[in-house]
The first five atom37 places (N, CA, C, CB, O) and aatype in JSON, in Angstrom:
{
  "aatype": [12, 2, 15, 5, 10, 6, 2, 10, 14, 14, 4, 14, 19, 6, 16, 16, 10, 16, 10, 9, 7, 2, 11, 17, 5, 19, 10, 9, 10, 1, 3, 10, 15, 3, 11, 7, 16, 12, 1, 13, 11, 6, 10, 5, 1, 15, 9, 7, 15, 9, 15, 5, 11, 19, 10, 16, 16, 2, 10, 1, 16, 12, 6, 3, 0, 7, 16, 19, 15, 18, 16, 8, 10, 16, 10],
  "atom_mask": [
    [1, 1, 1, 1, 1],
    [1, 1, 1, 1, 1],
    [1, 1, 1, 1, 1],
    [1, 1, 1, 1, 1],
    [1, 1, 1, 1, 1],
    [1, 1, 1, 1, 1],
    [1, 1, 1, 1, 1],
    [1, 1, 1, 1, 1],
    [1, 1, 1, 1, 1],
    [1, 1, 1, 1, 1],
    [1, 1, 1, 1, 1],
    [1, 1, 1, 1, 1],
    [1, 1, 1, 1, 1],
    [1, 1, 1, 1, 1],
    [1, 1, 1, 1, 1],
    [1, 1, 1, 1, 1],
    [1, 1, 1, 1, 1],
    [1, 1, 1, 1, 1],
    [1, 1, 1, 1, 1],
    [1, 1, 1, 1, 1],
    [1, 1, 1, 0, 1],
    [1, 1, 1, 1, 1],
    [1, 1, 1, 1, 1],
    [1, 1, 1, 1, 1],
    [1, 1, 1, 1, 1],
    [1, 1, 1, 1, 1],
    [1, 1, 1, 1, 1],
    [1, 1, 1, 1, 1],
    [1, 1, 1, 1, 1],
    [1, 1, 1, 1, 1],
    [1, 1, 1, 1, 1],
    [1, 1, 1, 1, 1],
    [1, 1, 1, 1, 1],
    [1, 1, 1, 1, 1],
    [1, 1, 1, 1, 1],
    [1, 1, 1, 0, 1],
    [1, 1, 1, 1, 1],
    [1, 1, 1, 1, 1],
    [1, 1, 1, 1, 1],
    [1, 1, 1, 1, 1],
    [1, 1, 1, 1, 1],
    [1, 1, 1, 1, 1],
    [1, 1, 1, 1, 1],
    [1, 1, 1, 1, 1],
    [1, 1, 1, 1, 1],
    [1, 1, 1, 1, 1],
    [1, 1, 1, 1, 1],
    [1, 1, 1, 0, 1],
    [1, 1, 1, 1, 1],
    [1, 1, 1, 1, 1],
    [1, 1, 1, 1, 1],
    [1, 1, 1, 1, 1],
    [1, 1, 1, 1, 1],
    [1, 1, 1, 1, 1],
    [1, 1, 1, 1, 1],
    [1, 1, 1, 1, 1],
    [1, 1, 1, 1, 1],
    [1, 1, 1, 1, 1],
    [1, 1, 1, 1, 1],
    [1, 1, 1, 1, 1],
    [1, 1, 1, 1, 1],
    [1, 1, 1, 1, 1],
    [1, 1, 1, 1, 1],
    [1, 1, 1, 1, 1],
    [1, 1, 1, 1, 1],
    [1, 1, 1, 0, 1],
    [1, 1, 1, 1, 1],
    [1, 1, 1, 1, 1],
    [1, 1, 1, 1, 1],
    [1, 1, 1, 1, 1],
    [1, 1, 1, 1, 1],
    [1, 1, 1, 1, 1],
    [1, 1, 1, 1, 1],
    [1, 1, 1, 1, 1],
    [1, 1, 1, 1, 1]
  ],
  "atom_positions": [
    [[0.84, -1.19, 0.0], [0.0, 0.0, 0.0], [0.88, 1.25, 0.0], [-0.95, 0.0, 1.22], [2.0, 1.23, 0.51]],
    [[0.38, 2.3, -0.56], [1.1, 3.56, -0.66], [1.4, 4.1, 0.74], [0.28, 4.59, -1.47], [0.52, 4.12, 1.6]],
    [[2.65, 4.54, 0.97], [3.02, 5.06, 2.29], [2.24, 6.31, 2.64], [4.52, 5.35, 2.33], [2.03, 6.59, 3.82]],
    [[1.8, 7.07, 1.64], [0.98, 8.25, 1.88], [-0.33, 7.84, 2.56], [0.69, 9.0, 0.55], [-0.81, 8.55, 3.45]],
    [[-0.9, 6.74, 2.16], [-2.16, 6.29, 2.74], [-1.98, 5.72, 4.14], [-2.8, 5.24, 1.86], [-2.89, 5.79, 4.97]],
    [[-0.82, 5.18, 4.41], [-0.55, 4.6, 5.73], [-0.35, 5.67, 6.79], [0.66, 3.7, 5.67], [-0.54, 5.4, 7.97]],
    [[0.04, 6.86, 6.39], [0.36, 7.93, 7.33], [-0.57, 9.13, 7.2], [1.79, 8.37, 7.14], [-0.12, 10.27, 7.26]],
    [[-1.85, 8.88, 7.02], [-2.79, 9.98, 6.88], [-2.96, 10.71, 8.21], [-4.15, 9.48, 6.38], [-2.96, 10.08, 9.26]],
    [[-3.11, 12.03, 8.15], [-3.3, 12.81, 9.37], [-4.67, 12.53, 10.0], [-3.14, 14.3, 9.08], [-5.59, 12.11, 9.29]],
    [[-4.82, 12.77, 11.29], [-6.1, 12.5, 11.95], [-7.2, 13.5, 11.57], [-5.9, 12.5, 13.43], [-8.39, 13.18, 11.7]],
    [[-6.84, 14.67, 11.13], [-7.82, 15.71, 10.78], [-8.44, 15.4, 9.42], [-7.14, 17.11, 10.77], [-7.71, 15.22, 8.44]],
    [[-9.77, 15.33, 9.32], [-10.42, 15.02, 8.05], [-10.12, 16.03, 6.94], [-11.91, 14.93, 8.25], [-9.98, 15.65, 5.77]],
    [[-10.01, 17.3, 7.28], [-9.71, 18.32, 6.28], [-8.3, 18.12, 5.73], [-9.86, 19.73, 6.88], [-8.08, 18.19, 4.52]],
    [[-7.36, 17.89, 6.62], [-5.98, 17.67, 6.2], [-5.86, 16.38, 5.39], [-5.05, 17.61, 7.43], [-5.09, 16.32, 4.43]],
    [[-6.61, 15.36, 5.77], [-6.62, 14.11, 5.01], [-7.13, 14.35, 3.6], [-7.49, 13.05, 5.72], [-6.55, 13.86, 2.63]],
    [[-8.21, 15.11, 3.47], [-8.77, 15.43, 2.16], [-7.76, 16.17, 1.31], [-10.04, 16.27, 2.31], [-7.59, 15.84, 0.13]],
    [[-7.08, 17.15, 1.88], [-6.08, 17.9, 1.13], [-4.9, 17.02, 0.74], [-5.59, 19.08, 1.94], [-4.29, 17.23, -0.31]],
    [[-4.58, 16.05, 1.57], [-3.49, 15.13, 1.25], [-3.87, 14.24, 0.07], [-3.15, 14.26, 2.48], [-3.04, 14.0, -0.82]],
    [[-5.11, 13.77, 0.04], [-5.55, 12.87, -1.02], [-5.89, 13.59, -2.31], [-6.74, 12.08, -0.56], [-5.72, 13.04, -3.4]],
    [[-6.38, 14.82, -2.2], [-6.76, 15.6, -3.38], [-5.91, 16.86, -3.36], [-8.3, 15.94, -3.39], [-6.39, 17.94, -3.01]],
    [[-4.66, 16.7, -3.73], [-3.69, 17.75, -3.48], [-3.52, 18.81, -4.54], [0.0, 0.0, 0.0], [-2.74, 19.74, -4.34]],
    [[-4.22, 18.73, -5.67], [-4.01, 19.78, -6.66], [-5.29, 20.09, -7.42], [-2.91, 19.37, -7.64], [-6.27, 19.36, -7.31]],
    [[-5.27, 21.16, -8.17], [-6.49, 21.61, -8.86], [-6.98, 20.61, -9.88], [-6.25, 22.94, -9.53], [-8.19, 20.48, -10.08]],
    [[-6.06, 19.9, -10.53], [-6.48, 18.94, -11.56], [-7.29, 17.81, -10.94], [-5.27, 18.38, -12.3], [-8.29, 17.38, -11.52]],
    [[-6.87, 17.32, -9.79], [-7.6, 16.23, -9.15], [-8.99, 16.67, -8.72], [-6.81, 15.7, -7.95], [-9.94, 15.89, -8.78]],
    [[-9.12, 17.89, -8.28], [-10.43, 18.42, -7.91], [-11.33, 18.47, -9.15], [-10.31, 19.83, -7.27], [-12.5, 18.09, -9.09]],
    [[-10.78, 18.94, -10.27], [-11.57, 19.01, -11.5], [-11.92, 17.62, -12.04], [-10.8, 19.8, -12.57], [-13.02, 17.42, -12.56]],
    [[-11.01, 16.68, -11.91], [-11.3, 15.3, -12.32], [-12.45, 14.74, -11.49], [-10.04, 14.4, -12.17], [-13.39, 14.17, -12.03]],
    [[-12.38, 14.91, -10.18], [-13.45, 14.43, -9.31], [-14.78, 15.12, -9.61], [-13.08, 14.63, -7.85], [-15.83, 14.49, -9.59]],
    [[-14.72, 16.42, -9.88], [-15.94, 17.16, -10.22], [-16.62, 16.55, -11.43], [-15.61, 18.65, -10.49], [-17.83, 16.29, -11.41]],
    [[-15.85, 16.32, -12.47], [-16.44, 15.82, -13.7], [-16.9, 14.37, -13.58], [-15.46, 15.94, -14.83], [-17.95, 14.01, -14.12]],
    [[-16.14, 13.54, -12.89], [-16.56, 12.15, -12.72], [-17.77, 12.04, -11.8], [-15.41, 11.33, -12.16], [-18.62, 11.17, -12.01]],
    [[-17.86, 12.9, -10.8], [-19.01, 12.82, -9.9], [-20.27, 13.35, -10.58], [-18.74, 13.61, -8.6], [-21.37, 12.86, -10.31]],
    [[-20.12, 14.34, -11.45], [-21.28, 14.9, -12.16], [-21.76, 13.98, -13.28], [-20.94, 16.26, -12.74], [-22.97, 13.8, -13.47]],
    [[-20.81, 13.39, -14.02], [-21.16, 12.67, -15.25], [-21.0, 11.17, -15.15], [-20.33, 13.17, -16.37], [-21.42, 10.45, -16.05]],
    [[-20.42, 10.68, -14.08], [-20.22, 9.24, -13.94], [-19.09, 8.75, -14.81], [0.0, 0.0, 0.0], [-18.08, 9.44, -14.96]],
    [[-19.23, 7.57, -15.38], [-18.2, 6.96, -16.19], [-17.96, 7.78, -17.46], [-18.59, 5.52, -16.56], [-18.9, 8.19, -18.14]],
    [[-16.68, 8.02, -17.75], [-16.32, 8.81, -18.91], [-15.13, 8.17, -19.63], [-15.99, 10.25, -18.51], [-14.31, 7.49, -19.02]],
    [[-15.06, 8.4, -20.92], [-13.88, 8.02, -21.69], [-12.77, 9.02, -21.41], [-14.2, 7.95, -23.22], [-13.03, 10.16, -21.03]],
    [[-11.53, 8.58, -21.6], [-10.37, 9.42, -21.31], [-10.46, 10.76, -22.04], [-9.08, 8.69, -21.69], [-10.35, 11.81, -21.41]],
    [[-10.66, 10.73, -23.34], [-10.7, 11.97, -24.14], [-11.9, 12.84, -23.75], [-10.76, 11.64, -25.65], [-11.81, 14.07, -23.76]],
    [[-13.01, 12.21, -23.4], [-14.18, 12.96, -22.95], [-13.86, 13.7, -21.65], [-15.39, 12.02, -22.74], [-14.22, 14.87, -21.49]],
    [[-13.18, 13.03, -20.75], [-12.77, 13.67, -19.49], [-11.78, 14.79, -19.76], [-12.15, 12.63, -18.53], [-11.88, 15.86, -19.17]],
    [[-10.83, 14.55, -20.66], [-9.85, 15.57, -20.99], [-10.53, 16.82, -21.57], [-8.82, 15.02, -21.99], [-10.18, 17.94, -21.2]],
    [[-11.49, 16.63, -22.46], [-12.21, 17.78, -23.04], [-13.04, 18.51, -22.0], [-13.11, 17.31, -24.18], [-13.12, 19.74, -22.03]],
    [[-13.65, 17.78, -21.09], [-14.52, 18.42, -20.1], [-13.71, 19.25, -19.1], [-15.34, 17.37, -19.35], [-14.2, 20.26, -18.59]],
    [[-12.48, 18.84, -18.84], [-11.63, 19.59, -17.91], [-11.1, 20.85, -18.59], [-10.46, 18.72, -17.42], [-11.01, 21.9, -17.96]],
    [[-10.77, 20.75, -19.85], [-10.29, 21.93, -20.57], [-8.82, 21.87, -20.88], [0.0, 0.0, 0.0], [-8.38, 21.01, -21.65]],
    [[-8.05, 22.75, -20.3], [-6.65, 22.93, -20.7], [-5.68, 22.01, -19.96], [-6.24, 24.36, -20.47], [-4.65, 22.46, -19.47]],
    [[-6.01, 20.74, -19.87], [-5.12, 19.77, -19.22], [-4.48, 18.91, -20.32], [-5.91, 18.88, -18.18], [-5.17, 18.45, -21.24]],
    [[-3.19, 18.7, -20.22], [-2.51, 17.87, -21.22], [-2.78, 16.39, -20.93], [-0.99, 18.15, -21.23], [-3.17, 16.02, -19.83]],
    [[-2.55, 15.58, -21.94], [-2.73, 14.14, -21.79], [-1.82, 13.59, -20.7], [-2.47, 13.42, -23.12], [-2.23, 12.75, -19.9]],
    [[-0.58, 14.06, -20.67], [0.4, 13.59, -19.68], [-0.04, 13.94, -18.26], [1.78, 14.19, -19.97], [0.03, 13.09, -17.37]],
    [[-0.48, 15.16, -18.05], [-0.9, 15.6, -16.72], [-2.15, 14.83, -16.27], [-1.17, 17.12, -16.7], [-2.26, 14.43, -15.12]],
    [[-3.09, 14.64, -17.2], [-4.3, 13.89, -16.86], [-3.94, 12.44, -16.51], [-5.31, 13.93, -18.02], [-4.44, 11.91, -15.51]],
    [[-3.1, 11.82, -17.31], [-2.69, 10.44, -17.04], [-2.0, 10.31, -15.69], [-1.77, 9.93, -18.15], [-2.3, 9.4, -14.92]],
    [[-1.07, 11.22, -15.42], [-0.34, 11.19, -14.15], [-1.29, 11.34, -12.97], [0.72, 12.3, -14.12], [-1.17, 10.61, -11.98]],
    [[-2.21, 12.28, -13.06], [-3.15, 12.5, -11.97], [-4.11, 11.33, -11.79], [-3.93, 13.77, -12.2], [-4.43, 10.96, -10.66]],
    [[-4.57, 10.75, -12.88], [-5.45, 9.58, -12.78], [-4.73, 8.4, -12.14], [-5.99, 9.19, -14.16], [-5.31, 7.67, -11.34]],
    [[-3.47, 8.2, -12.5], [-2.71, 7.1, -11.9], [-2.51, 7.33, -10.4], [-1.34, 6.96, -12.59], [-2.64, 6.41, -9.59]],
    [[-2.19, 8.57, -10.04], [-2.03, 8.91, -8.62], [-3.33, 8.68, -7.86], [-1.57, 10.38, -8.46], [-3.33, 8.12, -6.76]],
    [[-4.43, 9.11, -8.45], [-5.73, 8.96, -7.8], [-6.14, 7.49, -7.72], [-6.8, 9.77, -8.54], [-6.77, 7.07, -6.75]],
    [[-5.8, 6.71, -8.74], [-6.11, 5.28, -8.7], [-5.3, 4.59, -7.61], [-5.83, 4.63, -10.08], [-5.83, 3.75, -6.89]],
    [[-4.03, 4.93, -7.49], [-3.19, 4.35, -6.44], [-3.72, 4.67, -5.05], [-1.76, 4.86, -6.57], [-3.62, 3.86, -4.13]],
    [[-4.29, 5.87, -4.91], [-4.86, 6.28, -3.61], [-6.26, 5.73, -3.39], [-4.89, 7.8, -3.5], [-6.8, 5.86, -2.3]],
    [[-6.85, 5.12, -4.42], [-8.2, 4.58, -4.3], [-9.28, 5.62, -4.47], [0.0, 0.0, 0.0], [-10.44, 5.37, -4.15]],
    [[-8.92, 6.8, -4.98], [-9.88, 7.88, -5.18], [-10.75, 7.64, -6.41], [-9.16, 9.2, -5.3], [-11.94, 7.95, -6.39]],
    [[-10.17, 7.11, -7.47], [-10.92, 6.74, -8.67], [-10.53, 5.33, -9.08], [-10.64, 7.75, -9.84], [-9.49, 4.81, -8.66]],
    [[-11.36, 4.73, -9.88], [-11.05, 3.4, -10.41], [-11.44, 3.36, -11.88], [-11.79, 2.28, -9.62], [-12.12, 4.26, -12.36]],
    [[-11.01, 2.35, -12.57], [-11.33, 2.23, -13.98], [-12.79, 1.9, -14.19], [-10.47, 1.19, -14.62], [-13.24, 1.82, -15.34]],
    [[-13.56, 1.72, -13.14], [-15.01, 1.59, -13.33], [-15.62, 2.95, -13.6], [-15.67, 0.94, -12.09], [-16.74, 3.03, -14.12]],
    [[-14.89, 4.04, -13.26], [-15.36, 5.39, -13.53], [-14.79, 5.95, -14.82], [-15.0, 6.29, -12.39], [-15.23, 6.99, -15.29]],
    [[-13.81, 5.26, -15.38], [-13.14, 5.76, -16.57], [-13.02, 4.61, -17.55], [-11.74, 6.36, -16.22], [-12.5, 3.55, -17.21]],
    [[-13.49, 4.82, -18.75], [-13.36, 3.78, -19.77], [-12.34, 4.22, -20.79], [-14.71, 3.48, -20.46], [-12.2, 5.41, -21.08]],
    [[-11.63, 3.26, -21.34], [-10.59, 3.57, -22.33], [-11.1, 3.34, -23.73], [-9.34, 2.72, -22.09], [-10.37, 3.54, -24.69]]
  ]
}
């Protein structure tokens, strides 16, 4: 398991900021929670000015943390 997950702070707000640490992850969660399952390119278009590399990196980070899964994203 990811060491970040093993050492989460006791404060719920701090835990949330630890797990969702940047603006891209907030926008990814916004779009997935509003629209449900999305294709990669559909998610990229809905977010706007995010590159493929940045989106991929953030999705992998979020998947490792258990924040999103491939049941929410189709390829």
